[in-house]
N, C-alpha and C positions, 0 to 999 in steps of 0.2 A: 414348800410343797403343799398343796391343798389336801384335804381328806379324800377328795374325789380321785385326785391324781395318785394319791397313796394306794387307794384300792385297786385302780388299774395297774399300777406298776407292780404291786404285790401279786396280783393275780397272774401277770405275765411271768413273774419270777417263779410262780407256782407251776408253770407250764400250762396255764389256761389263757386262752385268747380273750382279751377284754372285748366286749361289744359296747357300741354306743347306746345310750339310754336317753330317752326324751325328758325323763324326770327323775332326779336323784333325791332321795330322802335326805332331811337335815341330818347332819352327823350328830351322834349322841356324845355327851360329855364322857371323857375317858373314865372317870370315876364310876359312871353309871352303866358301862357297857355290859357288864356281867348280868345286871338286872334286866337290862333291855333284851338281851339274849334269851334270858330265862323267860321272860314274857312271851317272846316270839315262839320259842320251842314249846311252850305249854298249848298253843293253839295249832301247832303244825299237824297236819295230816299224814305227811310223808317225810322220810329223812331229809334234812336240809344241808347242802354242802357248805363248806367254809366260805366260799366266795359269795354264795347267795346270802349267807348271814352277814358278811363283811358289807356287803351292798345295802342290806337292810338297816344297819346301824351306822353306816358311813365312817367305817374304821379300816385300817389296813388289815390284811389277811393275818399277818404275824401277830398283831394285837388280838384278833378274834381267836385264833388257835390258843393263845395264852389264857384268854378269858374262858374258853370252852374247858381247858384242862382244870381251871380253877373252879368251875361249876361242877365237874365230875367229882373233884376231891371234896367239894362242899357237900353234894348229895350223898356221897359215900361215908360221910362223917369222919373224914380224916382230920388229924390234928385235934381230936378231942370233941369234935362237933357231933351233932346229932345225925345218925344215919336215917335218911329219909326213906319212905315207903315206895318211892320211885327212884329210877336211875336215869342218867343220861348215857346212851349207848350209840356207838358208831355202827352203822348198818349200810352196806353197799355204797361207801363213800360219803354218807351223810350222817347228820346227828339228829336223834329224836329221843323224846322222853318216853319211858316204858314203866310200867308197874313192875316191882321186883318180883322175882319168880315165887318167893315164899309167900307173897300175898295174892297170887293169882286166884286161888280158890275163894278167898274172901271177897274179892272184887267181883268175880263172876257170879257168886251167890247173890251179892247185893244188886247187881244190875238185873239179874233175872227176876228178883223180887219187885224192882221198882218199874218194870216194864210189863205190859199186857202180854198175855200168851199169844194173842192172834197177830199174825204177820199181815202186812198189807200185800196187795196183789204185785206191787212192784218189788217188795222184798222176796215174795215167793218166786217170781220170775227170775230175779237175780241169783237167789239160792240154787235154782234149778240149772241156771247156766254154769255156776261154779261146780256143782255136783257132777255135772256130765263132762265138763271140759278141764277140770282141775289137773295140774296146776294151771292157774290163769291169772293174768295181771289185771288190774283195775281198768287199764286202757282197752284191753281186749273185751272185757265184759261190756264196757260202755259202746264198744264198736258193734258188738252183737246185739245189744238191745236198743242202740241208737239214742241213747239218753245218758245224762250224767248220773252216775251211780255212787257218788262219793258219800252221800248221807246214808244211802241204803247199805252199803258196805260197813260203815260205822255201825249201823244197827245190828247187823248180823254178827259183827265181831263182838259187840257188847252183849249180845245173847248167847255167845259161846258157840254158835252154830258153825262158824268158819274160823279159820286161823291163818296167821301168816306162816307159809311154808319156807320161803327162802327169797332172797333178793338177787335179781339178775345182776351179775357182775359187770355186764357191759352197759345196760341201760339204767341200773338202779331201781328198776320196777319191782315192787313187792308182788310175789305171786301167792295167791290164795288157794286153800283147799277146805274140805268139810272136816268136822271134828267127830269124835266118838259120841258126843252128845246128840248130834243130829242122827247118827246111825241108831242110837238107843230110841229116840223118838219115833223113828220110821220103822222100828222093829226089824231091823236087819243088821246083819253082822259085817257087811262090806258093801261098798259102793258098786261092787260087781253084781249086787242083787237088785239094783235099781231096775225098773222095768225098761225095756228096749223102747226107744222112741220111734225107730224106723217104721214100725206098722202103722203109727199115728199120722205119718207124713203122706201127702198126696203123691201118687205115682206118675202123675202127669198124663194119664190116659184120657182125662177130660179137660185138659189144658190148665193153665194157670191164669186166674182172673187178674192178678196183680202184675202180670208182665206187660211192660209197655213196649 
């Protein structure tokens, strides 16, 4: 049985229908799978499913599950190892690396010191969408702004202005909302105090120039 067939059969056994792909990555040596998964998870912006990870390293789902469990134990410092400042957490059916809760304040302070205080126009627009529409997913934000917002959302997360509220149990999409830091910088106690936008919108009495 080839590695590719192993992934497909394991995925089907896991209750997930395998799909044809035009290009399959070269399988990673068994002894290096943990390190390969670690490298992939370090750059992932969203939680990654076991099947996605298995496809990425060219290994059976069962082997990847065991590797993920080994990484969790490694990061947690089990068996006498060093407990890392980050952890591997399962969220919404996928796996992603997160800063440990006890270091949130340290990391937030560092990020705020390293970044300029002024936000770009794109960041301000994205922040406004989140503030008025929260909770809202990244896909919904992109749909409203009609542009890719991945980097902007990362910037706002790094500044501590927005946070991950929850993960949709059906789609796996992370929903975002604003933080107390944003409220304090705006000088308000609640998002309910944000100015109403309806008075700023055209009422249609003079027509809409952008209507085709």
